[in-house]
Structure formats: structure tokens, C-alpha cells
C-alpha positions in Angstrom: 45.7 34.1 10.3 47.1 30.6 9.6 47.9 29.6 6.0 45.5 27.0 4.6 48.3 24.5 4.5 48.9 24.9 8.3 45.2 24.8 9.4 44.7 23.1 12.7 42.5 20.0 12.9 39.7 22.0 14.5 39.9 24.7 11.7 39.8 22.0 9.0 36.8 20.3 10.6 35.0 23.6 10.9 35.8 24.4 7.3 34.6 21.1 6.1 31.4 21.4 8.2 30.5 24.7 6.5 31.3 23.3 3.1 29.0 20.4 3.9 26.2 22.8 5.0 26.6 24.8 1.8 26.4 21.6 -0.2 23.2 20.6 1.6 21.6 24.0 0.9 22.7 23.8 -2.7 21.5 20.2 -3.3 18.1 19.9 -4.8 15.3 18.7 -2.6 12.6 16.8 -4.6 9.1 16.3 -3.6 9.8 12.8 -2.6 12.7 10.3 -2.2 12.2 6.5 -2.0 12.8 5.0 1.4 15.3 2.1 1.2 16.3 -0.1 4.2 20.1 -0.6 4.9 21.6 -2.5 2.0 23.3 -5.0 4.4 19.8 -6.1 5.5 18.7 -6.9 2.0 21.7 -9.1 1.2 20.5 -12.2 3.0 17.2 -12.0 1.1 19.2 -11.9 -2.2 21.3 -14.9 -1.1 18.0 -16.9 -0.5 16.8 -16.0 -4.0 20.1 -17.1 -5.5 20.1 -20.4 -3.6 16.5 -21.2 -4.3 16.7 -20.2 -8.0 13.0 -19.2 -7.6 12.8 -15.8 -9.4 9.1 -15.5 -10.1 5.8 -17.4 -10.6 4.7 -17.1 -7.0 7.9 -18.0 -5.2 8.5 -18.1 -1.4 8.9 -14.4 -0.9 5.8 -13.7 -3.0 3.7 -16.0 -0.7 5.4 -14.6 2.4 4.6 -11.0 1.4 0.9 -11.7 0.6 0.4 -13.2 4.0 2.3 -10.4 5.8 0.4 -7.6 3.9 -2.9 -9.2 4.8 -2.0 -9.2 8.4 -0.5 -5.7 8.5 -3.2 -4.0 6.4 -6.1 -5.8 8.0 -7.5 -7.3 4.8 -8.7 -10.7 3.9 -7.0 -11.4 0.5 -4.4 -9.7 -1.5 -2.8 -10.4 -4.9 0.6 -9.0 -5.8 1.3 -7.4 -9.1 4.3 -6.0 -11.0 2.9 -2.5 -10.7 -0.3 -0.6 -9.8 -1.4 0.2 -13.3 -1.5 -3.5 -14.3 -3.5 -4.1 -11.0 -6.2 -1.6 -12.0 -6.4 -3.0 -15.5 -6.9 -6.4 -14.1 -9.4 -5.3 -11.4 -11.6 -4.0 -14.2 -11.3 -7.4 -16.0 -12.0 -9.3 -12.8 -15.3 -7.5 -12.3 -16.1 -7.7 -16.0 -16.6 -3.9 -16.3 -17.9 -2.6 -19.7 -19.7 0.5 -20.9 -19.2 3.7 -18.9 -17.5 4.2 -15.6 -17.8 7.3 -13.4 -14.4 8.6 -12.2 -12.4 11.6 -11.1 -10.6 14.0 -13.3 -8.3 14.8 -10.3 -5.8 11.9 -10.3 -2.7 10.5 -12.0 -3.5 9.4 -15.5 -3.1 5.7 -14.8 -6.5 5.8 -13.2 -8.3 6.7 -16.4 -5.8 5.1 -18.7 -6.8 1.7 -17.2 -10.4 2.4 -18.4 -9.3 3.1 -22.0 -7.1 0.0 -22.1 -10.2 -2.0 -21.3 -12.3 -0.2 -23.9 -14.4 1.5 -21.2 -15.6 5.1 -21.5 -14.6 7.3 -18.5 -17.3 9.7 -17.3 -15.7 12.5 -15.2 -17.5 14.2 -12.3 -16.3 16.9 -10.0 -14.5 16.5 -6.7 -15.3 17.6 -3.1 -13.6 20.9 -2.2 -12.5 19.7 1.3 -11.0 16.3 0.3 -10.5 16.6 -3.5 -12.0 13.1 -3.8 -14.9 12.2 -6.0 -18.0 14.2 -4.9 -20.9 11.7 -4.2 -23.4 14.6 -4.7 -22.2 14.7 -8.4 -22.3 11.0 -9.2 -26.0 10.3 -9.5 -26.7 12.9 -12.2 -23.9 11.3 -14.3 -25.4 7.7 -14.3 -26.8 6.5 -17.5 -28.1 3.0 -18.7 -24.5 2.3 -19.8 -22.9 3.0 -16.4 -21.5 -0.2 -14.8 -19.1 1.0 -12.1 -17.5 3.8 -10.1 -13.8 4.2 -10.0 -12.8 6.5 -7.2 -9.4 7.6 -5.8 -8.4 8.1 -2.1 -6.6 11.2 -3.1 -3.4 12.0 -1.1 -4.4 9.1 1.2 -7.6 10.9 2.4 -10.5 8.4 2.3 -13.4 8.9 -0.1 -16.9 9.2 1.4 -17.2 5.4 1.1 -20.6 5.2 2.7 -22.2 7.6 0.3 -20.5 6.0 -2.7 -21.7 2.5 -1.7 -25.3 3.7 -1.2 -25.4 5.0 -4.7 -23.7 1.9 -6.1 -26.3 -0.3 -4.3 -29.2 1.8 -5.6 -28.1 1.5 -9.2 -26.5 -1.9 -9.1 -22.9 -0.6 -9.8 -19.5 -2.0 -9.0 -17.0 0.1 -7.0 -13.3 0.0 -7.4 -11.0 2.2 -5.3 -7.7 3.4 -6.6 -5.9 3.3 -3.3 -2.4 4.0 -4.7 -1.9 6.7 -2.0 -3.6 4.9 0.9 -1.2 2.2 2.1 -2.0 1.6 5.7 -4.6 4.3 6.0 -7.5 3.7 8.5 -10.8 5.4 8.6 -13.5 5.3 11.3 -14.2 1.7 10.4 -10.7 0.4 10.0 -8.7 -0.1 6.9 -10.2 1.9 4.0 -9.0 -1.0 1.7 -12.0 -3.1 2.8 -14.5 -0.8 1.0 -15.9 -1.3 -2.4 -15.7 -4.5 -4.5 -11.9 -4.2 -5.0 -9.1 -1.8 -3.9 -5.9 -1.3 -5.8 -2.5 -0.4 -4.3 0.7 0.9 -5.8 4.1 0.0 -4.4 6.0 2.4 -6.8 9.3 3.9 -5.6 7.5 7.2 -4.8 5.0 5.7 -2.4 4.9 5.4 1.4 5.7 1.7 1.0 7.7 0.6 -2.0 8.9 -2.7 -3.5 11.0 -0.7 -6.1 8.0 -1.3 -8.4 4.9 -3.2 -7.6 1.2 -3.1 -6.8 -1.7 -5.2 -5.4 -5.4 -5.9 -5.6 -7.3 -6.3 -2.3 -10.3 -8.6 -2.7 -13.0 -9.6 -0.3 -13.2 -13.4 -0.8 -11.2 -16.4 -2.0 -13.1 -16.7 -5.3 -12.3 -13.2 -6.4 -8.6 -13.7 -5.5 -8.4 -16.9 -7.4 -9.8 -15.3 -10.6 -7.4 -12.3 -10.2 -4.4 -14.7 -9.7 -5.5 -16.5 -12.9 -5.8 -13.2 -14.8 -2.3 -12.0 -13.8 -0.7 -15.2 -15.0 -1.9 -15.4 -18.6 -5.2 -16.9 -17.5 -3.7 -20.2 -16.5 -5.6 -22.2 -14.0 -3.3 -25.3 -14.1 -0.5 -26.7 -16.3 -2.6 -27.1 -19.4 -5.8 -25.1 -18.6 -6.3 -21.5 -19.7 -9.6 -20.0 -18.5 -9.3 -16.3 -19.4 -7.3 -13.9 -21.7 -4.9 -13.0 -18.9 -1.8 -10.9 -18.8 1.7 -11.2 -17.3 1.2 -9.1 -14.2 3.1 -11.1 -11.6 5.5 -9.6 -9.0 9.0 -11.1 -9.1 10.8 -12.4 -6.1 13.2 -9.5 -5.9 10.4 -7.0 -5.4 8.6 -9.3 -3.0 11.7 -9.9 -0.9 12.2 -6.1 -0.7 8.6 -5.8 0.3 9.0 -8.3 3.1 12.0 -6.3 4.4 10.3 -2.9 4.0 7.4 -4.0 6.3 10.0 -4.1 9.1 10.7 -0.4 8.6 7.2 0.9 7.6 6.1 2.1 11.1 9.4 4.1 11.5 9.0 5.6 8.0 5.4 6.7 8.7 6.4 8.2 12.0 9.2 10.2 10.3 6.6 11.5 7.8 4.3 12.5 10.7 7.0 14.7 12.3 7.5 16.4 8.9 3.8 16.9 8.5 3.5 18.4 11.9 6.4 20.7 11.3 4.9 22.1 8.1 1.5 22.7 9.7 3.1 24.5 12.6 5.3 26.7 10.4 2.6 27.5 7.8 -0.5 27.9 10.0 -0.2 31.7 10.2 0.7 32.2 6.5 -2.2 34.0 4.9 -3.4 32.4 1.7 -1.8 29.0 2.3 -4.2 26.2 3.1 -2.9 22.9 4.3 -5.3 20.0 3.5 -6.4 18.2 6.7 -7.3 14.7 7.6 -11.1 14.6 8.2 -12.3 11.1 8.7 -8.8 9.6 9.0 -8.0 7.6 12.1 -4.5 6.6 11.0 -3.0 8.7 8.2 0.1 7.7 6.3 1.4 11.2 5.5 2.0 10.2 1.9 1.9 13.8 0.6 1.9 17.3 1.9 -0.5 19.3 -0.4 -1.1 23.0 0.1 -3.6 25.2 -1.8 -2.3 28.7 -2.7 -5.4 30.8 -2.2 -6.4 34.5 -2.6 -4.5 36.5 0.0 -1.1 35.0 -0.7 1.2 37.4 -2.6 2.1 35.0 -5.3 0.0 32.6 -7.5 0.8 28.9 -7.4 3.0 28.8 -10.4 5.1 31.8 -9.1 5.5 30.1 -5.8 6.6 27.0 -7.6 9.2 28.9 -9.4 10.3 30.6 -6.3 10.9 27.3 -4.5 12.7 25.9 -7.5 15.0 28.8 -7.7 16.2 27.9 -4.2 16.7 24.2 -4.9 13.3 23.0 -3.7 11.4 21.0 -6.3 7.7 20.5 -5.4 5.1 19.1 -7.7 1.7 20.3 -8.9 -0.2 17.1 -8.2 -2.6 17.1 -10.0 -2.0 19.6 -12.9 -3.1 19.5 -15.6 -6.4 17.6 -15.0 -6.8 14.3 -16.7 -9.6 15.9 -18.7 -7.1 18.3 -20.3 -5.0 15.6 -22.0 -5.7 15.0 -25.7 -7.3 11.5 -25.3 -9.9 12.9 -22.9 -10.6 16.5 -23.6 -13.2 15.6 -26.3 -15.4 13.8 -24.0 -18.6 15.7 -23.0 -17.8 15.1 -19.3 -14.4 16.8 -19.7 -16.0 20.2 -20.2 -14.3 22.4 -17.5 -17.7 24.1 -16.8 -18.9 20.9 -15.2 -15.7 20.5 -13.1 -15.2 23.9 -11.3 -13.8 22.5 -8.1 -11.3 20.2 -9.8 -10.2 23.0 -12.2 -9.7 25.4 -9.3 -7.8 23.0 -7.2 -5.5 21.9 -10.1 -4.5 25.6 -10.5 -3.8 26.1 -6.8 -2.3 22.8 -5.6 1.3 22.3 -4.7 2.7 19.3 -3.0 5.7 20.1 -0.8 8.7 17.7 -0.2 8.0 14.9 2.3 9.9 11.7 2.8 11.4 9.9 5.9 14.9 11.2 5.3 14.0 14.8 4.9 15.7 16.9 7.5 13.5 19.1 9.7 15.8 22.1 9.1 15.0 21.6 5.3 11.3 21.7 6.2 11.9 25.0 8.0 13.8 26.3 5.0 10.8 25.4 2.7 8.4 27.0 5.1 10.5 30.1 5.4 10.6 30.5 1.6 6.8 30.3 1.5 6.3 32.6 4.4 8.7 35.3 3.2 7.4 35.6 -0.4 
């Protein structure tokens, strides 16, 4: 055998390749990783910002991105925000929501936090077992004389039953806001799901299918709504010396908007890469007893934002044990959404937070596990994750 100092080029290359493979196996794989375009493509955008000296306050990239997003998403009007949470808070302000709002316990806390920030009482109702979205059959019983709106979430990018929710809202004269943080580009049977309800809110956070580093947006149906939203996100200013509302500073800056313009050039390829990963998981896990992959009922064009599985009876491990098994092998999934919002201190005292009234949400939160999915995730890593699940 040759000494290490006298290895041939072929031997050194082979050795380095095995070392690279070992490094890949030992490197942690997180539930998501932000997609970023090649840095060289972003540099001309930065040069334009430097040359224009327009950093914020609705600069050229801000305007360009709003127009491009309307076209891509198939919506009439869109208002960009610094992040999705500010967008939800402002959406509630735009519709002048007060009193009580019916919402889901199965979401990220920003959904319900936005209600508390507006002095609104959240009323939680259970979710549908197939979609894990707000269950329309549970909404009507929770309506009181103080109810003014429904705040629903298109969980994992699966559309809510928008027709049923709108029928209830029309019957009781309620507003409807959709937290569509997971639903960028998703289309249902009637086109973009962002066109339902009074307003829809998007997040462009780094973990989302489409990101602007940080960012968000409100989709509105008419120019009058957009104008008021744009005033609210800019301190309430409606002119140089006119303030018409107690607004906030929610504006997206030019750096985020420029990245957003560039990201739109890559979004189709990013979603297609996610689709291949989604297909691979489904193929590898379809025969594993006790593992249920959530489907896409009612979705004409998914965005493959998440890959949630439910660990059900028949699988040899419970969800938390499977979570630890994957972590021990360098795979870091997430238990989205556990705990439920209703289990946090600021919510658990509400009558609607009683777990007895939320059996489906409680059950799902203890069985859910979101597996890694992002455009740069290698298919052989997907196979490794599936093998770890199948061989437990």
C-alpha cells in the first residue's frame, strides 16, 4: 500500500470524495433553508440602490415588486410590509376589527398575537382533521354578539374551505382575514386563494417558499382598501402634512424589495425542486405503517412549502421518539405546530382554550412532524430521512 505522502492523484481524489460524503452525512439537515439566488445576480440591484440613494419610502424597487407580485400571484392590489406580523396587525386595523375574532389554535403565534396587539379577544375553535385548517362546522357555535371577524390560516399552504367560511361570514356580517403566510402562489379550484376573504396576508420570511430576507404583504380587493393600508403602514400620512390615522412604520425597504424582484425570476425553479422532494418523500413513505402524509385536496397548484407527516397508531415510535431518532442522525425536523397557541400562558386562561373543545387540534399537535424540505435539499438526503423513518 502506498504511503499517504505518495498517494496518486486518483487515490487522493477518492479519499477526498469519501471525506466529503462523510461530512455531508454528519452535517445537520434542518427543516428548511432559505433559497438565495446567486450573489452575482444581486450585485447590479445593489448598485442601483447605491446610485439612486433611495433606500425606503416606496422607492423604485418597492413599486416594481408590487406590480410584479400582482401579476405573478393573480391579485388586484398588494401592499408590501417589513414583515408578515406587521401586515396582520395592520390588516385588522384597516378593517377596524374590534371585540372577538374566531381563529385557529393550530398556527404560529403571530396569528393570534396580532389580535392581542389590537386589543381583540381571540376565540379558538377546532380544526378539520383532513386539512388542519379552521373547521367551518365549529365556527357558527362560537359566534357571539361581540364577534366581528374570522381570522383563518391556510395551514401548510392547504386552502381553507373558503366557500363555507364566506357563507358563515355573510350570514352574520363578519369580516374574513386569511393568514396566507404559507400560501405564496397556491391556487385552488377558482384560481389564487389570495383573492378570498376581505384581506389576505403573506409572509416573505427567510423560511418561506418565497423570501425577501424579511418581508410581508397584504392583498386587498380594491384601490380604496390599498390606499388606507398604505397610509397605515407609513405612520398614517396621506400627504406631506396630513395624518389621517394612528399608523405604524411597516414599510419594506429597497434592499428587501430588490431581492424580491430577483427572487421572482427563480421562484418557478424553486417550487419545482420542492415538488421533486415532495414526490420522493411520498414514494418512500407510502408503505410505512403509521405514517400519514398530508395530501393536497382542493389544491390545483401547490407550493410544497412544508412536508408534514402525522405519526399515528401502528408506528413503532411516538412522534417525540421519532423526532429524537432523526435528530440523533443529524436530521432536525420541527413539530409545527406544537404546543398549540392555546397552551401558551397568555391564552390558556381563555374559555375557548379548553383542550376538551379542541380535540382534533390537540391530537394533531402531538402527532405532527414536518420533515426537511427546501430547493437545495439533495434527494439522497431525502432517502436517508425516509430510511430512518421506515427502519425505526
